[in-house]
C-alpha positions in Angstrom: -27.5 1.4 44.1 -25.2 4.4 45.0 -25.8 5.6 41.4 -29.6 5.7 42.0 -29.3 7.7 45.2 -26.9 9.9 43.4 -29.1 10.6 40.5 -32.2 11.0 42.7 -30.3 13.7 44.8 -29.2 15.2 41.5 -32.8 15.7 40.2 -34.1 16.7 43.5 -31.5 19.6 43.8 -32.4 20.4 40.2 -36.0 20.6 40.9 -35.8 22.5 43.8 -33.9 25.0 41.8 -36.2 25.5 39.2 -38.7 28.6 39.0 -42.0 27.6 40.8 -45.2 29.8 39.9 -45.6 32.5 42.5 -49.0 33.7 41.6 -51.6 33.5 44.2 -55.2 34.5 43.8 -57.9 34.4 46.4 -61.4 35.9 46.3 -64.7 35.7 48.3 -67.0 32.9 46.9 -70.1 34.6 47.9 -69.3 37.8 46.0 -71.1 38.3 42.7 -68.5 40.2 40.5 -70.8 40.5 37.5 -72.4 43.7 38.5 -69.1 45.5 39.2 -68.1 47.9 36.4 -66.1 50.6 38.3 -63.1 51.0 40.5 -61.0 53.4 42.3 -57.9 53.4 44.3 -57.8 53.5 48.2 -56.9 57.0 49.6 -54.6 54.7 51.9 -51.1 55.2 50.9 -48.1 53.5 52.3 -46.0 56.3 54.2 -43.0 54.1 55.3 -39.6 55.4 54.5 -39.2 52.6 51.8 -42.4 53.6 49.7 -41.8 54.3 46.2 -44.6 56.2 44.7 -43.2 55.8 41.3 -43.5 51.9 41.5 -47.0 52.3 43.1 -47.9 54.4 40.0 -46.3 51.9 37.7 -48.6 49.3 39.0 -51.6 51.3 38.8 -50.9 52.2 35.4 -50.9 48.6 34.3 -53.9 47.8 36.4 -55.8 50.6 34.6 -54.6 49.5 31.1 -56.0 45.8 32.0 -59.3 46.6 33.6 -60.1 49.4 31.0 -59.7 46.4 28.4 -62.2 44.4 30.4 -64.9 47.3 30.5 -64.1 48.7 33.8 -64.2 52.6 34.4 -61.8 54.2 36.7 -63.3 56.8 39.2 -61.5 59.2 41.4 -61.7 58.3 45.2 -64.4 60.3 47.2 -65.5 57.7 49.7 -66.1 53.9 49.6 -69.2 54.3 47.9 -67.8 56.1 45.0 -67.0 52.9 42.8 -68.0 49.3 42.9 -64.4 48.2 43.7 -61.6 50.0 45.8 -58.2 48.9 45.1 -55.0 48.9 47.3 -51.6 48.3 45.8 -48.5 47.5 47.5 -45.2 45.8 46.7 -42.0 44.6 48.4 -38.6 44.3 47.3 -35.9 41.7 48.4 -32.5 41.2 47.5 -31.4 37.9 46.5 -27.9 37.1 46.4 -26.7 34.8 43.6 -24.3 32.5 45.3 -23.4 30.6 42.1 -19.8 29.0 42.9 -18.1 25.8 42.4 -16.0 24.0 44.9 -12.7 22.1 44.4 -12.1 19.3 47.1 -9.5 16.7 48.0 -10.0 14.2 50.7 -9.5 10.6 51.7 -11.5 7.4 50.4 -11.6 3.9 51.6 -12.7 1.1 49.2 -12.5 -2.4 50.3 -9.1 -3.1 51.6 -7.6 -0.4 49.9 -7.4 3.2 51.3 -6.2 6.3 49.9 -5.2 9.5 51.7 -4.5 13.1 50.6 -4.3 16.2 51.9 -7.8 18.0 52.2 -8.3 21.1 50.5 -11.7 22.7 49.8 -12.1 26.1 48.3 -15.1 28.0 46.9 -14.6 30.3 43.8 -17.8 32.9 43.2 -19.0 32.8 39.6 -21.2 35.6 39.4 -21.5 38.0 42.5 -24.5 40.2 41.0 -27.7 40.4 43.5 -30.8 39.6 42.1 -34.2 41.5 43.2 -37.4 40.0 43.8 -40.4 42.2 43.8 -43.7 41.0 44.8 -46.8 43.0 43.5 -50.0 42.8 45.8 -53.4 43.9 44.7 -56.3 43.8 47.2 -60.0 44.7 46.2 -62.6 45.5 48.4 -66.5 46.4 48.0 -67.3 48.9 50.5 -65.9 47.5 53.9 -65.6 43.9 52.5 -62.5 42.2 50.9 -63.6 40.5 47.9 -60.2 39.5 45.9 -56.6 39.4 46.4 -53.7 38.7 44.2 -49.9 38.6 44.5 -47.2 37.5 42.3 -43.5 38.1 42.0 -40.9 38.7 39.2 -37.1 38.5 39.7 -34.8 40.8 37.9 -31.2 41.8 38.0 -30.4 45.0 40.4 -29.5 47.0 37.3 -32.5 46.6 35.3 -33.6 49.4 33.0 -36.8 51.5 33.7 -38.2 50.2 30.4 -37.4 46.3 31.6 -39.0 47.4 34.9 -42.2 48.7 33.3 -42.4 45.6 31.2 -41.8 43.2 34.0 -44.5 44.9 36.4 -47.1 45.1 33.3 -46.5 41.2 32.8 -46.9 40.5 36.4 -50.1 42.5 36.6 -51.4 40.8 33.4 -50.9 37.4 35.2 -52.7 38.6 38.2 -55.4 40.0 36.4 -55.9 37.4 33.6 -58.8 35.8 35.4 -60.4 38.7 36.7 -63.2 39.0 37.4 -63.5 35.6 38.7 -66.1 33.1 37.2 -68.7 32.5 39.8 -68.8 28.7 40.8 -71.8 26.8 39.9 -73.9 25.9 42.9 -75.5 22.5 43.1 -78.8 22.1 45.0 
């Protein structure tokens, strides 16, 4: 019985450590996306100290390439009516420490009428102290003043990732987000 519990705990921990999908898509079911053929980027930009205009440009470049391949035309922002969809792009970065380590421990045990003792020592030795960065890309679309589509997805990379690798990671993330865009309209049953 004890082996079953240990094996169950092992598989639970293994499953918890596995990479789960991070893509989230939400859209207004009342919106008919079929007539939409143009898009523009919101004139509102993130002016916080942490804003990275190069990353925003990288995300927008990926969106441009994907939407162009789907037949959409990009317009320059004049007002909310100058394109069918207005897109707002944002992202967040979070450092994730890699706490991989192993422990060595000595202790006491009691089995039946036999008991064994030893001095308790527990030490943790880090295996890899590199930090990973988790980047979350968020794309919001609106038609005039109505929010119609939202998507977010993450990628994880080493903190020393090259610019080319970052470009590729952003493009793959945006591709996953826009793979099913525009969404198919649900069949309405009467």
